[in-house]
MMTF fields as JSON, N, C-alpha, C and O atoms, coordinates in Angstrom:
{
  "mmtfVersion": "1.0.0",
  "mmtfProducer": "UNKNOWN",
  "numBonds": 507,
  "numAtoms": 508,
  "numGroups": 127,
  "numChains": 1,
  "numModels": 1,
  "chainsPerModel": [1],
  "groupsPerChain": [127],
  "chainIdList": ["A"],
  "bondAtomList": [4, 2, 8, 6, 12, 10, 16, 14, 20, 18, 24, 22, 28, 26, 32, 30, 36, 34, 40, 38, 44, 42, 48, 46, 52, 50, 56, 54, 60, 58, 64, 62, 68, 66, 72, 70, 76, 74, 80, 78, 84, 82, 88, 86, 92, 90, 96, 94, 100, 98, 104, 102, 108, 106, 112, 110, 116, 114, 120, 118, 124, 122, 128, 126, 132, 130, 136, 134, 140, 138, 144, 142, 148, 146, 152, 150, 156, 154, 160, 158, 164, 162, 168, 166, 172, 170, 176, 174, 180, 178, 184, 182, 188, 186, 192, 190, 196, 194, 200, 198, 204, 202, 208, 206, 212, 210, 216, 214, 220, 218, 224, 222, 228, 226, 232, 230, 236, 234, 240, 238, 244, 242, 248, 246, 252, 250, 256, 254, 260, 258, 264, 262, 268, 266, 272, 270, 276, 274, 280, 278, 284, 282, 288, 286, 292, 290, 296, 294, 300, 298, 304, 302, 308, 306, 312, 310, 316, 314, 320, 318, 324, 322, 328, 326, 332, 330, 336, 334, 340, 338, 344, 342, 348, 346, 352, 350, 356, 354, 360, 358, 364, 362, 368, 366, 372, 370, 376, 374, 380, 378, 384, 382, 388, 386, 392, 390, 396, 394, 400, 398, 404, 402, 408, 406, 412, 410, 416, 414, 420, 418, 424, 422, 428, 426, 432, 430, 436, 434, 440, 438, 444, 442, 448, 446, 452, 450, 456, 454, 460, 458, 464, 462, 468, 466, 472, 470, 476, 474, 480, 478, 484, 482, 488, 486, 492, 490, 496, 494, 500, 498, 504, 502],
  "bondOrderList": [1, 1, 1, 1, 1, 1, 1, 1, 1, 1, 1, 1, 1, 1, 1, 1, 1, 1, 1, 1, 1, 1, 1, 1, 1, 1, 1, 1, 1, 1, 1, 1, 1, 1, 1, 1, 1, 1, 1, 1, 1, 1, 1, 1, 1, 1, 1, 1, 1, 1, 1, 1, 1, 1, 1, 1, 1, 1, 1, 1, 1, 1, 1, 1, 1, 1, 1, 1, 1, 1, 1, 1, 1, 1, 1, 1, 1, 1, 1, 1, 1, 1, 1, 1, 1, 1, 1, 1, 1, 1, 1, 1, 1, 1, 1, 1, 1, 1, 1, 1, 1, 1, 1, 1, 1, 1, 1, 1, 1, 1, 1, 1, 1, 1, 1, 1, 1, 1, 1, 1, 1, 1, 1, 1, 1, 1],
  "groupList": [{"groupName": "UNK", "atomNameList": ["N", "CA", "C", "O"], "elementList": ["N", "C", "C", "O"], "formalChargeList": [0, 0, 0, 0], "bondAtomList": [1, 0, 2, 1, 3, 2], "bondOrderList": [1, 1, 2], "singleLetterCode": "X", "chemCompType": "L-PEPTIDE LINKING"}],
  "groupTypeList": [0, 0, 0, 0, 0, 0, 0, 0, 0, 0, 0, 0, 0, 0, 0, 0, 0, 0, 0, 0, 0, 0, 0, 0, 0, 0, 0, 0, 0, 0, 0, 0, 0, 0, 0, 0, 0, 0, 0, 0, 0, 0, 0, 0, 0, 0, 0, 0, 0, 0, 0, 0, 0, 0, 0, 0, 0, 0, 0, 0, 0, 0, 0, 0, 0, 0, 0, 0, 0, 0, 0, 0, 0, 0, 0, 0, 0, 0, 0, 0, 0, 0, 0, 0, 0, 0, 0, 0, 0, 0, 0, 0, 0, 0, 0, 0, 0, 0, 0, 0, 0, 0, 0, 0, 0, 0, 0, 0, 0, 0, 0, 0, 0, 0, 0, 0, 0, 0, 0, 0, 0, 0, 0, 0, 0, 0, 0],
  "groupIdList": [1, 2, 3, 4, 5, 6, 7, 8, 9, 10, 11, 12, 13, 14, 15, 16, 17, 18, 19, 20, 21, 22, 23, 24, 25, 26, 27, 28, 29, 30, 31, 32, 33, 34, 35, 36, 37, 38, 39, 40, 41, 42, 43, 44, 45, 46, 47, 48, 49, 50, 51, 52, 53, 54, 55, 56, 57, 58, 59, 60, 61, 62, 63, 64, 65, 66, 67, 68, 69, 70, 71, 72, 73, 74, 75, 76, 77, 78, 79, 80, 81, 82, 83, 84, 85, 86, 87, 88, 89, 90, 91, 92, 93, 94, 95, 96, 97, 98, 99, 100, 101, 102, 103, 104, 105, 106, 107, 108, 109, 110, 111, 112, 113, 114, 115, 116, 117, 118, 119, 120, 121, 122, 123, 124, 125, 126, 127],
  "secStructList": [7, 7, 7, 3, 3, 2, 2, 2, 2, 2, 2, 2, 6, 6, 1, 1, 1, 1, 2, 2, 2, 2, 2, 2, 2, 2, 2, 6, 6, 7, 3, 3, 3, 6, 6, 3, 3, 7, 7, 6, 6, 7, 3, 3, 7, 6, 6, 7, 3, 3, 3, 3, 7, 7, 6, 6, 1, 7, 7, 3, 3, 3, 3, 3, 7, 7, 7, 7, 1, 1, 7, 7, 7, 2, 2, 2, 2, 2, 6, 6, 3, 3, 3, 7, 2, 2, 2, 2, 2, 2, 2, 2, 2, 2, 2, 2, 2, 2, 2, 2, 1, 7, 7, 4, 4, 4, 4, 7, 1, 1, 7, 1, 7, 7, 2, 2, 2, 2, 2, 2, 2, 2, 2, 2, 2, 6, 7],
  "xCoordList": [-19.976, -19.038, -19.445, -19.448, -19.782, -20.187, -19.256, -19.399, -18.308, -17.325, -15.97, -15.898, -14.889, -13.544, -12.59, -12.91, -11.415, -10.403, -9.882, -9.742, -9.596, -9.085, -7.74, -7.534, -6.817, -5.486, -5.548, -4.806, -6.41, -6.558, -7.127, -6.695, -8.092, -8.697, -7.691, -7.621, -6.918, -5.913, -4.868, -4.389, -4.521, -3.582, -4.214, -3.579, -5.456, -6.135, -6.407, -6.395, -6.652, -6.923, -5.64, -5.691, -4.495, -3.174, -2.77, -2.066, -3.208, -2.713, -1.336, -0.5, -1.105, 0.183, 0.613, -0.22, 1.915, 2.458, 2.282, 2.11, 2.325, 2.17, 1.173, 0.914, 0.621, -0.301, 0.428, -0.127, 1.669, 2.41, 2.686, 2.669, 2.935, 3.123, 1.814, 1.816, 0.697, -0.614, -0.878, -1.367, -0.552, -0.729, 0.124, -0.337, 1.351, 2.246, 1.682, 1.694, 1.201, 0.661, -0.623, -0.85, -1.45, -2.674, -2.309, -2.884, -1.35, -0.913, -0.288, -0.367, 0.34, 0.956, -0.077, 0.271, -1.344, -2.404, -2.549, -3.157, -2.007, -2.072, -3.277, -3.466, -4.091, -5.307, -6.471, -6.461, -7.48, -8.665, -9.88, -9.98, -10.786, -12.045, -13.163, -13.336, -13.92, -14.998, -14.488, -15.194, -13.272, -12.701, -12.046, -11.567, -12.011, -11.413, -10.28, -10.297, -9.288, -8.198, -8.754, -9.77, -8.075, -8.57, -7.44, -6.279, -7.797, -6.834, -6.858, -7.844, -5.79, -5.737, -6.889, -7.314, -7.402, -8.473, -9.861, -10.862, -9.933, -11.237, -12.011, -11.472, -13.246, -14.104, -14.647, -15.194, -14.486, -15.038, -16.014, -15.966, -16.886, -17.861, -18.037, -17.399, -18.904, -19.19, -19.774, -20.55, -19.388, -19.811, -19.057, -19.353, -18.098, -17.28, -16.333, -15.867, -16.048, -15.134, -13.778, -13.676, -12.734, -11.381, -10.48, -10.52, -9.666, -8.711, -7.305, -6.966, -6.486, -5.109, -4.195, -4.242, -3.371, -2.437, -1.068, -0.571, -0.462, 0.876, 1.76, 1.285, 3.032, 3.97, 4.116, 4.354, 3.973, 4.18, 3.039, 3.173, 1.927, 0.778, -0.478, -0.523, -1.499, -2.751, -3.387, -3.149, -4.193, -4.84, -5.736, -6.403, -5.744, -6.546, -7.796, -7.702, -8.966, -10.226, -10.94, -11.19, -11.262, -11.933, -13.144, -13.174, -14.127, -15.312, -15.234, -15.017, -15.41, -15.326, -16.519, -17.668, -16.239, -17.288, -17.465, -18.565, -16.394, -16.473, -15.392, -14.452, -15.534, -14.57, -13.947, -14.601, -12.678, -11.992, -10.954, -10.226, -10.898, -9.916, -8.599, -7.603, -8.572, -7.359, -6.868, -7.649, -5.576, -4.948, -4.839, -4.059, -5.61, -5.631, -4.846, -4.122, -4.994, -4.312, -4.864, -5.956, -4.091, -4.444, -5.827, -6.574, -6.214, -7.554, -8.667, -9.688, -8.459, -9.45, -9.455, -10.521, -8.289, -8.197, -8.825, -9.388, -8.735, -9.315, -10.836, -11.453, -11.448, -12.902, -13.375, -14.578, -12.445, -12.81, -13.137, -13.725, -12.771, -12.992, -13.291, -13.083, -13.789, -14.054, -13.524, -13.87, -12.699, -12.136, -13.184, -13.924, -13.248, -14.243, -13.868, -12.686, -14.848, -14.554, -13.63, -12.786, -13.789, -12.907, -11.465, -10.548, -11.26, -9.918, -9.293, -8.108, -10.089, -9.59, -9.172, -8.109, -10.012, -9.701, -8.436, -7.602, -8.282, -7.088, -5.837, -4.791, -5.937, -4.788, -4.401, -3.215, -5.392, -5.096, -4.523, -3.635, -5.029, -4.508, -3.044, -2.212, -2.737, -1.358, -0.439, 0.697, -0.916, -0.103, 0.148, 1.247, -0.853, -0.692, 0.294, 1.096, 0.238, 1.168, 2.597, 3.532, 2.774, 4.118, 4.621, 5.808, 3.722, 4.127, 4.524, 5.494, 3.782, 4.056, 5.25, 5.933, 5.511, 6.615, 7.566, 7.504, 8.436, 9.328, 10.343, 10.593, 10.899, 11.9, 13.106, 13.653, 13.54, 14.666, 15.964, 16.761, 16.184, 17.433, 17.533, 18.623, 16.423, 16.463, 17.153, 17.545, 17.308, 17.959, 19.471, 20.141, 20.009, 21.446, 21.864, 21.887, 22.19, 22.575, 24.057, 24.468, 24.849, 26.293, 26.886, 28.101, 26.088, 26.607, 27.194, 26.826, 28.11, 28.717, 29.628, 30.192, 29.767, 30.704, 32.152, 32.51, 32.959, 34.372, 35.106, 34.519, 36.386, 37.191, 37.222, 37.137, 37.343, 37.358, 36.019, 35.992, 34.913, 33.594, 33.447, 32.891, 33.935, 33.837, 34.646, 34.208, 35.819, 36.631, 35.917, 35.957, 35.264, 34.516, 33.341, 33.07, 32.652, 31.549, 32.046, 31.389, 33.205, 33.771, 34.102, 33.872, 34.652, 34.96, 33.684, 33.673, 32.614, 31.356, 30.765, 30.124, 30.988, 30.452, 31.362, 30.998, 32.536, 33.453, 34.241, 34.581, 34.545, 35.302, 36.757, 37.56],
  "yCoordList": [-1.667, -2.527, -2.581, -1.562, -3.763, -3.903, -4.797, -4.884, -5.462, -6.313, -6.127, -5.818, -6.318, -6.288, -7.069, -7.394, -7.367, -8.138, -7.337, -6.116, -8.042, -7.422, -6.755, -5.628, -7.427, -6.842, -5.575, -4.628, -5.538, -4.339, -3.185, -2.041, -3.485, -2.425, -1.863, -0.648, -2.729, -2.257, -1.376, -0.403, -1.721, -0.909, 0.425, 1.469, 0.407, 1.632, 2.554, 3.776, 1.977, 2.768, 3.219, 3.85, 2.901, 3.33, 2.746, 3.398, 1.544, 0.867, 0.278, 0.183, -0.118, -0.668, -0.008, 0.383, 0.11, 0.832, 0.069, 0.679, -1.254, -2.063, -3.185, -3.552, -3.718, -4.844, -6.074, -6.858, -6.255, -7.438, -7.372, -8.401, -6.191, -6.044, -6.314, -6.948, -5.84, -6.121, -7.628, -8.177, -8.289, -9.74, -10.467, -11.421, -10.025, -10.647, -10.506, -11.471, -9.348, -9.119, -9.921, -10.43, -10.037, -10.838, -12.3, -12.967, -12.804, -14.195, -14.464, -15.581, -13.434, -13.588, -13.561, -13.772, -13.304, -13.311, -11.998, -11.963, -10.92, -9.623, -8.797, -7.682, -9.337, -8.648, -9.606, -10.73, -9.146, -9.953, -9.268, -8.041, -10.063, -9.55, -10.181, -11.4, -9.339, -9.863, -10.726, -11.626, -10.468, -11.228, -12.532, -13.267, -12.84, -14.089, -13.788, -12.776, -14.686, -14.511, -14.621, -15.275, -13.975, -13.941, -14.269, -14.378, -14.423, -14.603, -13.337, -12.601, -13.075, -11.844, -11.695, -10.574, -12.805, -12.742, -12.676, -12.707, -12.586, -12.52, -11.307, -10.203, -11.518, -10.442, -9.671, -10.258, -8.356, -7.518, -6.537, -6.265, -6.024, -5.05, -3.951, -3.952, -3.025, -1.91, -2.463, -3.418, -1.847, -2.205, -3.387, -3.779, -3.974, -5.035, -4.422, -3.296, -5.17, -4.723, -5.383, -6.608, -4.553, -5.05, -4.621, -3.469, -5.546, -5.261, -5.447, -6.512, -4.4, -4.43, -4.369, -3.409, -5.383, -5.432, -4.974, -5.423, -4.077, -3.582, -3.769, -3.709, -3.991, -4.243, -3.004, -1.904, -3.188, -2.103, -1.107, -0.077, -1.382, -0.487, -1.299, -2.498, -0.643, -1.385, -1.689, -0.977, -2.745, -3.082, -1.944, -1.284, -1.729, -0.687, -1.342, -2.18, -0.966, -1.526, -0.469, 0.644, -0.835, 0.102, -0.571, -1.785, 0.249, -0.214, 0.327, 1.522, -0.539, -0.148, 0.748, 0.377, 1.927, 2.879, 2.946, 3.217, 2.702, 2.754, 1.857, 1.463, 1.544, 0.716, 1.533, 2.392, 1.261, 1.972, 1.05, 0.348, 1.062, 0.241, 0.965, 0.339, 2.283, 3.069, 3.625, 3.888, 3.794, 4.365, 5.871, 6.333, 6.615, 8.057, 8.746, 8.098, 10.07, 10.818, 10.438, 9.882, 10.747, 10.348, 10.846, 10.06, 12.105, 12.528, 11.705, 11.415, 11.337, 10.515, 9.101, 8.506, 8.56, 7.212, 7.152, 6.124, 8.236, 8.26, 8.17, 7.788, 8.512, 8.419, 6.997, 6.734, 6.078, 4.697, 3.918, 2.839, 4.438, 3.716, 4.684, 5.893, 4.101, 4.857, 4.026, 2.854, 4.633, 3.925, 3.817, 4.767, 2.652, 2.446, 3.241, 3.5, 3.631, 4.389, 3.635, 4.246, 2.31, 1.518, 1.597, 1.701, 1.548, 1.618, 2.984, 3.079, 4.044, 5.401, 5.536, 6.081, 5.036, 5.121, 4.339, 4.819, 3.145, 2.328, 3.011, 2.993, 3.609, 4.3, 5.523, 5.767, 6.293, 7.461, 7.055, 7.726, 5.959, 5.467, 5.025, 5.312, 4.332, 3.894, 5.096, 5.083, 6.129, 7.332, 8.024, 8.522, 8.057, 8.668, 7.872, 8.456, 6.541, 5.706, 5.897, 5.913, 6.042, 6.303, 7.664, 7.829, 8.631, 9.962, 9.952, 10.603, 9.219, 9.192, 8.322, 8.598, 7.298, 6.387, 6.351, 5.423, 7.34, 7.356, 6.213, 5.617, 5.939, 4.888, 5.219, 6.316, 4.29, 4.582, 4.911, 5.711, 4.32, 4.554, 5.977, 6.43, 6.677, 8.052, 9.005, 10.104, 8.6, 9.454, 9.463, 10.361, 8.493, 8.406, 9.173, 8.615, 10.439, 11.264, 11.117, 11.329, 10.757, 10.772, 9.395, 9.283, 8.355, 7.022, 6.372, 6.713, 5.43, 4.692, 5.603, 6.562, 5.294, 6.081, 5.824, 4.713, 6.857, 6.723, 6.12, 5.911, 5.845, 5.292, 6.277, 5.875, 7.561, 8.593, 8.624, 8.742, 8.516, 8.492, 7.285, 7.404, 6.131, 4.931, 5.085, 4.645, 5.704, 5.927, 6.869, 6.663, 7.902, 8.82, 8.098, 8.314, 7.253, 6.504, 5.56, 5.404, 4.929, 4.057, 4.83, 4.34, 6.064, 6.917, 7.276, 7.272, 7.584, 7.966, 6.788, 6.962, 5.581, 4.4, 3.884, 2.953, 4.482, 4.09, 2.847, 2.102, 2.594, 1.4, 1.729, 0.847],
  "zCoordList": [-21.366, -20.666, -19.191, -18.5, -18.729, -17.338, -16.531, -15.311, -17.178, -16.499, -17.171, -18.361, -16.401, -16.978, -16.096, -14.952, -16.634, -15.903, -14.712, -14.782, -13.62, -12.407, -12.631, -12.182, -13.317, -13.506, -14.354, -14.092, -15.358, -16.18, -15.36, -15.505, -14.503, -13.698, -12.687, -12.501, -12.036, -11.078, -11.762, -11.179, -12.996, -13.77, -14.146, -14.0, -14.628, -15.046, -13.858, -14.008, -12.676, -11.475, -10.786, -9.73, -11.374, -10.907, -9.545, -8.774, -9.259, -8.062, -8.34, -7.441, -9.597, -10.004, -11.304, -12.121, -11.485, -12.633, -13.944, -15.0, -13.882, -15.092, -14.826, -13.68, -15.909, -15.759, -15.268, -14.498, -15.704, -15.263, -13.754, -13.079, -13.234, -11.787, -11.054, -9.998, -11.601, -11.013, -11.012, -10.025, -12.118, -12.218, -11.185, -10.558, -11.01, -10.029, -8.618, -7.853, -8.269, -6.929, -6.708, -5.61, -7.724, -7.602, -7.394, -6.535, -8.18, -8.037, -6.676, -6.164, -6.082, -4.766, -3.645, -2.483, -3.977, -2.966, -2.224, -1.154, -2.762, -2.093, -2.507, -2.021, -3.401, -3.836, -3.633, -4.136, -2.887, -2.623, -3.243, -3.247, -3.758, -4.295, -3.488, -3.491, -2.797, -1.966, -0.828, -0.374, -0.356, 0.753, 0.35, 1.213, -0.931, -1.406, -2.374, -3.075, -2.404, -3.36, -4.771, -5.009, -5.691, -7.069, -8.031, -7.637, -9.285, -10.359, -11.207, -11.185, -11.951, -12.753, -13.739, -14.021, -14.269, -15.262, -14.636, -15.352, -13.334, -12.66, -13.155, -13.238, -13.474, -13.951, -12.743, -11.81, -12.78, -11.716, -12.349, -13.549, -11.524, -11.99, -10.961, -9.908, -11.281, -10.387, -9.088, -9.101, -7.966, -6.604, -6.015, -4.886, -6.72, -6.127, -5.104, -5.278, -4.034, -2.984, -3.215, -3.274, -3.345, -3.602, -2.464, -2.034, -1.974, -0.903, -1.452, -1.968, -1.337, -1.817, -0.599, 0.17, -0.427, 0.707, 0.238, -0.795, 1.006, 0.699, 1.922, 3.056, 1.689, 2.77, 3.65, 3.15, 4.956, 5.897, 5.977, 6.638, 5.328, 5.35, 5.635, 5.36, 6.19, 6.381, 5.021, 4.046, 4.963, 3.687, 3.202, 3.999, 1.913, 1.293, 0.72, -0.178, 1.231, 0.757, -0.078, 0.385, -1.308, -2.2, -2.845, -3.051, -3.152, -3.864, -5.283, -5.485, -6.253, -7.661, -7.984, -7.741, -8.531, -8.92, -10.435, -10.916, -11.189, -12.648, -13.235, -12.544, -14.5, -15.212, -16.331, -16.922, -16.621, -17.688, -18.31, -17.608, -19.624, -20.331, -20.54, -20.904, -20.315, -20.532, -19.208, -18.293, -19.128, -17.937, -18.153, -18.986, -17.411, -17.567, -16.466, -15.71, -16.378, -15.32, -13.94, -13.825, -12.906, -11.534, -11.102, -10.519, -11.353, -10.931, -11.593, -10.97, -12.849, -13.547, -12.966, -12.807, -12.651, -12.083, -10.695, -10.318, -9.931, -8.579, -8.622, -7.628, -9.742, -9.867, -10.132, -10.121, -10.371, -10.645, -9.376, -9.452, -8.226, -6.975, -5.835, -5.939, -4.739, -3.518, -2.35, -2.203, -1.54, -0.391, 0.705, 0.96, 1.357, 2.409, 3.657, 3.886, 4.467, 5.698, 6.661, 7.315, 6.748, 7.624, 7.151, 7.966, 5.845, 5.283, 5.526, 5.844, 5.378, 5.634, 7.093, 7.39, 8.008, 9.434, 9.772, 10.54, 9.211, 9.474, 8.936, 9.585, 7.756, 7.157, 7.99, 8.216, 8.448, 9.281, 10.631, 11.158, 11.195, 12.479, 12.319, 13.18, 11.225, 10.976, 10.791, 11.264, 10.111, 9.914, 11.249, 11.495, 12.099, 13.423, 14.276, 15.004, 14.19, 14.954, 14.457, 15.257, 13.146, 12.615, 13.082, 13.36, 13.168, 13.609, 15.083, 15.47, 15.901, 17.337, 17.699, 18.685, 16.936, 17.235, 16.04, 15.234, 15.916, 14.751, 14.802, 15.85, 13.665, 13.532, 14.409, 14.299, 15.285, 16.173, 15.436, 15.927, 14.289, 13.571, 13.03, 12.68, 12.958, 12.45, 13.413, 13.02, 14.67, 15.661, 15.495, 16.003, 14.802, 14.634, 13.388, 12.291, 13.552, 12.414, 12.083, 10.942, 13.075, 12.885, 12.643, 12.477, 12.615, 12.35, 13.598, 14.723, 13.383, 14.488, 15.296, 14.769, 16.587, 17.386, 16.95, 16.561, 17.023, 16.688, 17.878, 18.94, 17.693, 18.777, 19.949, 21.109, 19.636, 20.674, 21.424, 22.649, 20.683, 21.317, 22.234, 23.326, 21.809, 22.645, 23.923, 24.986, 23.837, 25.039, 26.007, 27.22, 25.469, 26.33, 26.994, 28.175, 26.25, 26.841, 27.935, 28.965, 27.717, 28.735, 29.994, 31.1, 29.841, 31.012, 31.756, 32.987, 31.046, 31.69, 32.45, 33.486, 31.923, 32.565, 33.68, 34.398, 33.824, 34.9, 34.596, 35.516, 33.349, 32.989, 32.829, 32.524]
}
């Protein structure tokens, strides 16, 4: 076997939980093969470059290393591809930026201010 469908490979490599979800994402244009949009039935082979775009994350660029018709355990699925150095660097940079600039809403542990809290804030502001 030297070629296989893109949606089957994405499912076997554990990028998506089901083939139908992989097909949906490919149809939505979130998966590129060789820098171009693809269809779920697109034939891919070893050494093809695939880019998977996910919401809120940098694009994941992987090079196909092997093909598999079955979905195996995660360590076996990880051997089907190799992430490009540029993709690794972008992912690490994004993780570092998230670490340095946390979500502002995470600072609010107690929720909205109560009526008493608002009155105290008004006193501090001189109102």
